[in-house]
C-alpha positions in Angstrom: 112.6 99.1 107.7 112.2 98.1 111.2 109.0 96.7 113.4 108.6 100.3 114.5 109.3 102.1 111.3 106.9 101.6 108.7 108.1 104.4 106.2 107.7 103.1 102.7 105.2 100.8 103.7 101.1 100.8 103.5 99.1 99.9 105.9 95.2 98.6 105.2 93.1 99.3 108.4 89.5 98.4 108.5 87.2 99.7 110.7 88.8 102.8 110.7 86.7 105.4 111.6 86.5 105.0 115.5 87.6 102.7 118.3 90.5 100.2 117.7 90.5 100.7 114.0 91.1 104.6 114.3 93.6 104.3 117.2 95.5 101.8 115.0 95.4 104.2 111.8 97.2 106.9 113.7 99.5 104.3 115.5 100.8 103.4 112.1 100.5 106.7 110.5 102.8 107.9 113.7 105.4 105.5 112.5 105.2 106.8 108.9 103.0 104.2 107.0 101.0 105.2 104.3 97.4 104.4 104.9 94.3 102.7 103.0 91.5 103.4 105.5 87.8 101.5 105.0 84.9 102.0 106.7 81.1 102.3 106.5 81.0 105.7 108.8 82.2 108.5 106.0 82.4 111.0 108.8 84.5 109.3 111.2 86.6 108.0 108.2 87.4 111.5 107.1 88.0 112.4 110.6 90.4 109.9 110.7 92.0 110.6 107.6 92.3 114.3 108.8 93.9 113.4 111.5 96.4 110.8 110.0 97.1 113.7 107.2 98.1 115.9 109.8 100.5 113.4 111.0 102.3 113.7 107.4 101.3 110.6 105.7 99.1 109.8 102.6 96.1 108.6 103.1 93.8 106.5 100.9 89.7 106.3 101.8 87.6 103.4 101.1 83.8 104.3 102.0 81.2 102.4 101.9 79.8 102.3 98.5 83.3 101.4 97.2 82.9 98.5 99.6 79.5 97.2 98.0 80.5 97.7 94.6 84.2 95.3 95.7 81.9 92.7 96.9 79.6 92.9 94.1 82.2 92.9 91.5 83.8 89.4 93.7 
């Protein structure tokens, strides 16, 4: 896997619903990487996930309630 080829890898992107996080997630998707996307904005996260899936990669969405449960468990 080269620096530009992320196929076979997974990128975790926080703040993926908008701005730099969204742009980063889609850049990783264009390079073939599966994504784990994290954000509190469920609607924006769904939009980013849909756009990434349209690029042919698998996406796991982690929304606010999951983040809060993780923090509580830690």
